[in-house]
C-alpha positions in Angstrom: -33.1 14.2 13.9 -35.6 13.1 16.4 -37.0 9.6 16.2 -40.8 9.6 16.1 -42.1 6.5 14.3 -43.1 8.5 11.3 -39.8 10.1 10.6 -38.1 7.2 9.0 -37.1 5.3 5.9 -38.6 1.9 6.0 -38.1 -0.9 3.5 -40.5 -3.8 4.1 -40.5 -7.3 2.9 -43.6 -9.5 3.2 -43.2 -13.2 3.7 -45.8 -14.9 1.5 -48.5 -16.4 3.6 -47.4 -14.5 6.7 -50.0 -11.8 6.4 -52.9 -11.9 8.9 -55.7 -9.6 10.0 -57.5 -8.8 13.2 -60.2 -6.5 14.4 -59.3 -3.2 16.0 -61.3 -2.0 19.1 -63.4 0.1 16.7 -64.2 -3.0 14.6 -61.9 -2.1 11.8 -59.7 -4.8 10.2 -56.0 -4.5 11.0 -53.5 -6.2 8.6 -50.3 -7.5 10.3 -47.3 -8.7 8.4 -43.9 -10.2 9.1 -41.8 -7.5 7.5 -38.2 -6.4 7.0 -38.1 -2.8 8.2 -35.3 -0.6 6.9 -35.0 2.7 8.8 -32.6 5.4 7.6 -32.1 9.0 8.7 -29.6 11.8 8.3 -27.6 12.3 11.6 -27.0 15.9 12.5 -29.5 17.3 10.0 -30.6 20.2 12.2 -26.9 21.1 12.9 -26.1 21.0 9.2 -29.1 23.2 8.2 -28.1 25.7 11.0 -24.7 26.2 9.2 -26.0 26.2 5.6 -29.8 25.8 5.4 -30.3 26.0 1.7 -27.1 24.1 0.7 -27.7 21.3 3.2 -31.4 21.0 2.1 -30.3 20.7 -1.5 -27.6 18.1 -0.8 -29.9 16.0 1.5 -32.8 16.1 -1.1 -30.4 15.1 -3.9 -29.1 12.2 -1.7 -32.6 11.0 -0.9 -33.7 11.2 -4.5 -30.8 8.9 -5.3 -31.7 6.6 -2.5 -35.3 6.3 -3.6 -34.2 5.8 -7.2 -32.0 2.9 -6.2 -34.9 1.4 -4.1 -37.2 1.6 -7.1 -34.6 0.2 -9.5 -34.1 -2.8 -7.2 -37.8 -3.5 -6.9 -38.7 -1.6 -3.8 -41.8 0.6 -3.3 -41.3 4.2 -2.1 -43.9 5.3 0.5 -43.0 8.8 1.6 -40.4 11.3 2.9 -40.3 12.6 6.5 -37.7 15.4 6.8 -34.3 13.9 6.3 -35.7 10.3 6.0 -37.6 8.1 3.6 -40.3 5.3 4.0 -40.4 2.5 1.5 -41.1 -1.3 1.2 -39.0 -4.0 -0.3 -39.7 -7.6 -1.4 -36.7 -9.4 0.2 -34.5 -9.2 3.3 -31.3 -10.0 1.3 -32.2 -7.4 -1.3 -32.9 -4.9 1.4 -29.5 -5.5 2.9 -27.7 -5.4 -0.4 -29.4 -2.1 -1.4 -28.3 -0.7 2.0 -24.7 -1.7 1.3 -24.9 -0.2 -2.2 -26.3 3.0 -0.8 -23.7 3.4 1.8 -20.8 2.6 -0.5 -22.1 5.1 -3.0 -22.5 7.8 -0.3 -18.9 7.0 1.0 -17.5 7.5 -2.5 -19.5 10.7 -3.0 -18.6 12.2 0.3 -14.9 11.5 -0.3 -15.0 14.4 -2.8 -16.1 16.8 0.0 -14.4 18.3 2.9 -15.6 16.7 6.2 -17.8 19.6 7.2 -19.8 19.4 3.9 -20.4 15.6 4.0 -23.9 14.3 4.4 -24.3 10.7 5.5 -27.1 8.4 6.7 -27.5 5.7 9.3 -29.5 2.6 8.6 -31.2 0.2 10.9 -32.8 -3.0 9.6 -35.1 -5.3 11.6 -37.3 -8.3 10.7 -40.4 -8.0 12.8 -44.2 -7.9 13.0 -45.9 -4.7 11.8 -49.3 -3.3 11.3 -50.2 -2.1 7.8 -52.8 0.6 7.7 -53.6 3.4 5.1 -50.4 2.7 3.2 -48.2 2.9 6.2 -46.6 0.5 8.6 -46.5 0.7 12.4 -45.6 -1.3 15.5 -42.8 -2.5 17.7 -40.9 -3.8 14.7 -40.7 -0.3 13.3 -39.6 1.1 16.7 -36.8 -1.4 16.9 -35.5 -0.5 13.4 -35.6 3.2 14.4 -33.5 2.5 17.6 -31.0 0.4 15.6 -30.6 3.3 13.2 -30.0 5.7 16.1 -27.3 3.4 17.5 -25.5 3.0 14.2 -22.5 4.9 13.2 -22.9 7.5 10.3 -22.4 5.7 7.1 -23.1 2.3 8.7 -25.9 -0.3 8.9 -27.2 -2.1 12.0 -29.2 -5.4 11.8 -31.2 -7.1 14.4 -30.4 -10.8 15.1 -33.6 -11.8 13.3 -32.6 -9.9 10.1 -29.0 -11.2 10.3 -30.3 -14.8 10.4 -32.0 -14.3 7.1 -29.0 -12.8 5.2 -26.0 -14.7 6.7 -24.0 -16.0 3.8 -26.4 -14.6 1.2 -25.8 -10.8 1.2 -23.0 -9.1 -0.6 -21.4 -7.9 2.6 -20.7 -9.6 6.0 -21.9 -8.2 9.3 -20.0 -8.3 12.6 -21.6 -9.5 15.8 -21.7 -6.4 18.1 -23.2 -8.3 21.1 -26.2 -7.2 23.1 -26.9 -3.5 23.6 -29.4 -1.4 25.5 -31.5 0.7 23.1 -33.7 3.6 24.1 -37.3 2.7 24.8 -36.7 -1.0 24.1 -37.4 -3.1 27.1 -34.8 -5.9 26.6 -31.2 -5.8 25.4 -31.0 -6.3 21.6 -28.3 -8.3 19.9 -27.0 -6.1 17.0 -24.9 -6.9 13.9 -23.0 -4.0 12.2 -21.4 -3.2 8.9 -20.0 -0.1 7.2 -17.7 0.5 4.2 -14.8 1.4 6.6 -15.2 -1.8 8.6 -14.5 -4.4 5.9 -10.8 -4.5 6.8 -9.2 -3.8 10.2 -8.6 0.0 10.2 -4.9 0.7 10.5 -5.7 3.8 12.5 -8.0 2.5 15.1 -6.7 -0.8 16.6 -5.3 -0.3 20.1 -1.6 -1.1 19.8 0.4 -3.0 22.4 3.0 -1.2 24.4 6.5 -1.5 23.0 9.3 -3.2 25.0 11.2 0.1 25.5 10.4 3.6 26.7 7.7 5.1 24.6 6.3 8.6 24.2 3.9 10.8 22.2 4.6 14.5 22.0 1.4 16.5 21.6 1.3 19.7 19.5 2.3 22.5 21.9 -0.4 25.1 22.3 0.1 28.5 20.8 -0.3 31.0 23.6 1.0 34.0 21.7 -2.5 35.4 21.0 -1.7 35.5 17.3 -3.0 32.7 15.1 -0.3 33.5 12.6 2.2 32.1 15.1 0.6 28.7 15.0 3.3 27.4 12.7 6.0 28.5 15.2 4.5 26.5 18.1 4.1 23.5 15.7 7.7 23.9 14.6 9.0 23.8 18.1 7.1 20.6 18.7 8.2 19.0 15.5 11.8 19.7 16.2 11.6 18.0 19.5 9.9 15.0 17.9 12.5 14.8 15.2 15.5 14.9 17.6 13.9 12.5 20.1 13.1 10.0 17.3 16.8 9.6 16.6 17.2 7.6 19.8 16.9 4.0 19.0 16.3 3.1 22.6 13.0 5.2 22.7 9.8 4.6 20.7 8.5 7.9 19.5 5.1 8.4 17.9 5.3 10.3 14.6 4.3 13.9 14.2 1.1 13.3 12.3 -0.5 11.0 14.9 0.5 13.3 17.8 -1.0 16.3 15.9 -4.2 14.5 15.4 -5.2 15.5 18.9 -4.5 19.2 18.3 -7.3 21.5 19.2 -9.2 18.9 21.2 -9.6 18.4 24.9 -7.3 15.5 25.7 -7.5 12.6 28.1 -3.9 11.6 28.6 -4.8 8.1 29.6 -6.9 7.6 26.5 -4.1 9.0 24.3 -1.7 6.5 25.9 -4.0 3.7 25.1 -4.8 4.8 21.5 -1.2 5.4 20.6 0.3 2.6 22.6 2.8 4.7 24.7 3.8 5.0 28.3 4.5 8.7 28.4 2.9 11.9 26.9 4.5 15.3 26.7 2.3 18.4 26.4 3.2 22.0 26.5 2.7 25.5 25.2 4.7 28.2 23.4 4.4 32.0 23.9 6.3 34.2 21.5 6.6 37.9 22.2 8.9 40.3 20.4 12.4 38.7 20.7 11.6 36.3 23.6 9.9 32.9 23.8 8.5 31.0 26.8 8.0 27.3 26.6 6.3 25.1 29.2 6.5 21.3 29.1 4.9 18.6 31.2 5.9 15.0 30.9 3.1 12.7 32.1 2.9 9.0 32.8 -0.1 8.0 30.7 -1.4 5.1 32.7 -2.0 7.1 36.0 -1.6 10.8 35.1 1.5 11.3 37.3 3.6 14.3 36.3 7.3 13.2 35.9 8.4 16.7 35.2 7.0 20.2 34.7 9.4 22.9 33.4 9.1 26.4 32.2 11.8 27.8 29.9 12.3 31.6 29.2 14.7 32.3 26.4 15.5 34.8 23.7 14.5 33.7 20.2 18.1 33.2 19.2 18.4 30.5 21.8 15.3 28.5 20.5 17.5 25.6 19.1 19.4 25.2 22.4 16.0 25.3 24.2 14.7 22.4 22.0 17.8 20.4 22.7 17.5 21.0 26.4 14.0 19.8 26.4 14.9 16.7 24.4 17.8 15.9 26.7 15.6 16.3 29.8 13.0 13.9 28.4 15.7 11.3 27.5 17.2 11.6 31.0 13.8 11.1 32.6 12.5 8.1 30.7 15.8 6.5 29.6 18.4 7.5 32.3 21.4 6.0 30.5 21.3 6.4 26.7 24.3 5.2 24.9 27.0 7.7 23.8 26.4 6.7 20.2 22.8 7.6 20.5 23.6 11.1 21.8 25.9 11.6 18.9 23.3 10.4 16.4 20.7 12.8 17.9 23.0 15.8 17.8 21.3 18.5 15.6 22.8 20.5 12.7 20.9 23.7 13.1 20.5 26.5 10.6 22.7 29.5 11.0 19.8 31.9 11.2 16.5 31.7 13.1 14.7 33.5 10.3 15.6 30.6 8.0 14.1 28.1 10.5 11.0 30.3 10.7 10.5 30.2 6.9 11.2 26.4 6.8 8.5 25.7 9.5 6.0 27.8 7.5 6.8 25.7 4.5 6.3 22.4 6.3 3.0 23.7 7.7 1.8 24.2 4.1 3.2 21.0 2.7 1.3 18.9 5.3 -2.0 20.2 3.8 -1.3 18.2 0.6 -3.1 20.6 -1.8 -1.6 22.2 -4.9 -2.0 25.8 -3.7 -0.4 24.9 -0.3 2.4 23.1 -2.1 3.2 26.3 -4.1 3.2 28.3 -0.9 5.5 25.8 0.8 8.0 26.1 -2.1 8.0 29.8 -1.7 8.7 29.5 2.0 11.6 27.1 1.4 13.1 29.4 -1.1 12.8 32.2 1.4 14.6 30.0 4.0 17.5 29.4 1.5 17.7 33.1 0.6 18.6 33.6 4.3 20.8 30.5 4.7 21.7 28.6 1.5 23.3 25.8 3.6 20.0 25.0 5.4 19.8 21.2 4.6 16.2 20.6 5.4 15.0 23.6 3.4 16.7 22.0 0.3 15.0 18.7 1.2 11.7 20.6 1.6 11.9 21.8 -2.0 12.4 18.2 -3.1 9.4 17.1 -1.1 7.2 19.7 -2.8 8.4 18.3 -6.2 7.5 14.8 -5.0 4.0 16.0 -4.1 3.5 17.7 -7.4 4.8 14.8 -9.4 2.9 12.0 -7.7 -0.2 13.7 -6.2 -1.0 16.3 -8.8 0.3 14.5 -11.9 -2.5 16.0 -14.0 -0.6 19.4 -13.8 2.6 18.1 -15.3 3.6 17.0 -18.9 6.1 14.1 -19.3 8.9 16.6 -20.1 7.9 18.8 -17.1 7.9 15.8 -14.9 11.5 14.8 -15.9 12.8 18.3 -15.5 11.0 18.7 -12.1 12.5 15.4 -10.8 16.0 16.3 -11.9 15.8 19.7 -10.2 14.3 18.2 -7.1 17.0 15.4 -6.8 19.7 18.1 -7.2 18.2 20.0 -4.3 18.0 17.0 -2.1 21.4 15.7 -3.0 22.6 19.2 -1.8 20.7 18.6 1.4 22.3 15.2 2.0 25.8 16.6 1.2 25.3 19.3 3.9 23.9 16.9 6.5 23.9 13.2 5.6 22.5 12.3 9.1 19.2 14.1 8.4 16.6 11.3 7.9 14.1 13.6 6.1 16.6 14.3 3.4 17.4 10.6 2.9 13.6 9.9 2.8 12.8 12.5 0.2 15.7 11.4 -2.0 14.5 7.8 -1.8 11.0 8.8 -2.8 12.2 10.8 -5.8 14.5 8.1 -7.1 11.5 5.7 -6.9 9.5 8.0 -9.0 12.3 8.0 -11.6 12.4 4.1 -11.5 15.8 3.9 -9.8 14.6 1.4 -7.3 17.9 0.1 -6.0 19.0 3.7 -5.1 15.6 4.5 -3.7 15.7 1.4 -1.4 19.2 2.3 -0.2 18.2 5.8 0.7 14.9 4.8 2.4 16.6 2.2 4.5 19.2 4.8 5.5 16.3 7.1 6.6 15.0 4.3 8.8 18.4 3.6 10.2 18.8 7.3 11.2 15.2 7.5 12.6 13.8 4.0 13.5 10.5 5.7 14.3 10.0 7.2 10.8 6.5 6.0 9.8 6.5 7.6 6.3 9.9 6.0 5.5 8.4 2.6 6.1 5.5 3.5 3.8 7.9 4.8 1.2 10.0 1.7 1.3 6.8 -0.4 0.9 5.8 1.7 -2.1 9.3 1.2 -3.7 9.3 -2.5 -3.2 5.8 -2.9 -4.6 6.8 -1.0 -7.8 9.9 -3.1 -8.1 7.9 -6.4 -7.9 8.6 -7.4 -4.3 4.9 -7.2 -3.2 5.0 -9.7 -0.4 7.9 -8.0 1.3 6.2 -4.7 0.9 2.9 -5.9 2.4 4.6 -6.3 5.8 5.9 -2.8 5.7 2.4 -1.4 5.1 1.3 -3.3 8.2 4.2 -2.0 10.2 4.1 1.7 9.3 0.9 2.5 11.1 2.3 1.4 14.5 4.7 4.3 14.5 1.8 6.7 13.8 -1.5 5.1 14.7 -3.6 8.3 14.1 -1.7 9.6 11.0 -3.4 12.0 8.7 -1.4 10.3 5.9 -3.0 6.9 6.4 -4.8 7.6 3.1 -1.5 7.1 1.4 -0.8 3.8 3.2 -4.4 2.7 2.3 -3.9 3.7 -1.3 -0.6 2.0 -1.8 -1.7 -1.1 0.2 -4.6 -1.4 -2.3 -2.2 -1.3 -5.2 0.1 -3.8 -3.4 -2.7 -6.3 -2.9 -3.7 -6.6 -6.6 -0.6 -8.5 -7.9 -1.0 -10.8 -4.8 -4.5 -11.7 -6.0 -6.2 -10.1 -3.0 -8.7 -8.0 -5.0 -11.4 -7.8 -2.3 -8.8 -6.4 0.2 -7.6 -4.0 -2.5 -11.1 -2.6 -2.9 -11.6 -2.1 0.8 -8.2 -0.4 1.2 -8.9 1.9 -1.8 -12.3 2.9 -0.3 -10.6 3.9 2.9 -8.1 6.0 0.9 -10.8 7.7 -1.0 -12.7 8.4 2.2 -9.7 10.0 4.0 -8.3 12.1 1.1 -10.7 12.8 -1.7 -8.5 15.3 -3.4 -5.8 12.8 -4.4 -6.8 10.6 -7.3 -4.6 7.5 -6.6 -7.0 5.7 -4.2 -9.8 6.2 -6.7 -7.7 4.8 -9.5 -6.7 1.7 -7.5 -10.4 1.2 -6.6 -11.3 1.1 -10.3 -8.5 -1.3 -11.1 -9.5 -3.7 -8.3 -13.2 -3.6 -9.2 -12.4 -4.3 -12.8 -10.3 -7.3 -11.9 -13.2 -8.7 -9.8 -15.5 -8.4 -12.7 -17.6 -5.8 -10.9 -17.8 -3.7 -14.1 -20.8 -1.5 -13.1 -19.2 -0.5 -9.9 -15.9 0.2 -11.7 -17.7 2.4 -14.2 -19.4 4.3 -11.4 -16.1 4.8 -9.7 -14.7 6.0 -13.0 -17.5 8.5 -13.3 -16.7 9.8 -9.8 -13.1 10.4 -10.6 -14.1 12.3 -13.7 -16.3 14.5 -11.5 -13.4 15.3 -9.3 -10.8 15.6 -12.1 -12.5 16.4 -15.3 -9.3 16.3 -17.4 -8.2 12.9 -16.0 -6.8 10.3 -18.4 -4.9 7.0 -18.0 -2.0 8.8 -19.7 -1.5 10.7 -16.4 -1.2 7.4 -14.6 1.2 6.0 -17.2 3.6 8.9 -16.7 3.2 9.2 -13.0 3.8 5.7 -11.9 6.8 3.5 -12.8 6.2 -0.2 -12.6 9.2 -2.4 -13.1 7.4 -5.4 -14.6 5.9 -4.4 -18.0 3.2 -7.1 -17.8 2.0 -5.9 -14.4 1.9 -2.3 -15.8 -0.1 -3.3 -18.9 -2.6 -5.3 -16.9 -3.0 -2.4 -14.6 -3.7 0.1 -17.3 -6.0 -2.4 -19.1 -8.1 -2.7 -16.0 -8.6 1.1 -16.1 -9.5 1.2 -19.8 -12.0 -1.5 -19.1 -13.9 0.9 -16.8 -14.1 3.4 -19.8 -11.6 5.8 -18.4 -10.3 8.0 -21.2 -6.9 7.2 -22.6 
């Protein structure tokens, strides 16, 4: 929204004895106060109303009602609304900052239950400055600065002026980071700002700029679908994924995982920026055009630092040659960035392709659905994998795909399975994946899925062996590092696991599955006594994937252990809004913790928050 002085939420704090009065040019008395000004507004309000005017208005008004209720409950005085903003006063700088943090944390938790396009957030700017009080309102430069701080803040964040930060340092419930001096619109001098947001309380695994590895490194971006048919999107994705998979088997090359590379899909890309964000020297981009029984693939290998094209190739093939085409592209990349790979590496990277292209087509459709991590998509993925096996019953990765769907259903959607169903599902899934490994024991995906399934069954030694084998076959396999960390945490080796949660994101800095790493890192931190860290990791997991309950559960546990019972109960209420039938019995059957004392303490922390048994 625009930023006229009136369109704001302002919380003011009056220092006793700091009020003064003066005469205006018209002879009227003007009251001045040293006041904490709290300015909040809804970013993108007009855009949101343009998409869904009634729905957006209702959500914004409900949010603002909650905000004003919190202000009143904490001793504030509401003054007025102005569009998507509120004006109020407050009796203390520290209390104003604490209520800002409470509001933003509550909004972050509430937004986590919505898809990104439906989320409504606010930005908050807080300044301690001189204001004019007149007719129940406040005016002046102090208000203007708070407004500009809000405009500079990130959605969901809080910006403080230096004067405000001086008053709350060491006293508020959150810690602000010095953001240095910034130029703010219509403010004459640079302003030193301090910032905080729920997502800033721990270093974000996804956003730190990683250093370049000490060997050739590459990110392979999702190839563009040029077929003119959106239904062929999975085919272009499949070609890209196969190239990533085959290239990842070369130990001498650092390859960014699929999920981080695909994070840039559909966006205009700056190759230099991608190189910096993912920490790689080379980027491959390309396109796929499928027409009748022919396919055309273009590929450009680019040096990220300077944009130089190291190769640009166009491949025209029949569809039956698609696997040879992918191998050819892989070999060309290897020869360009690593001229002399070892013979053993070439042997390790050699693919075992399905006998039939149609089977591969069904398999890629299944993987496309499984990446969406939703119950309906998991069911569609299972159907696709069964179709692949109906065409080629020796297709190893399709067997592994069925196992991965069972893993998702057992761990992510545990509310849908009884204890007997879970055991039957795991047995059937393990049978499928053992078949996959018997067909192709060099496929890292099969080893990975088998390890995760054995961990769910509590066979931690076998799980660890399989996951380490997956990493041996694909040293760039980010999810395998995460899975191993999960397994070691459940088996009581939390400190060893913690290092794996730190390591996994390097292989996939922009991964859509970081919510899983955040969630399990939260659980990992509790036995180590790092409860504050556990809370922050859990909040990140909730933010990134609201549909999966695990991060919410770990948040409740960590808050309970910190004695923050009111927050834990609110978090419990939120999980029951998302999953009405949720009970701790679901957790008891879905997670296998080797140490019974750790298990009992964990479940007790959930009962403490009044979660139903």
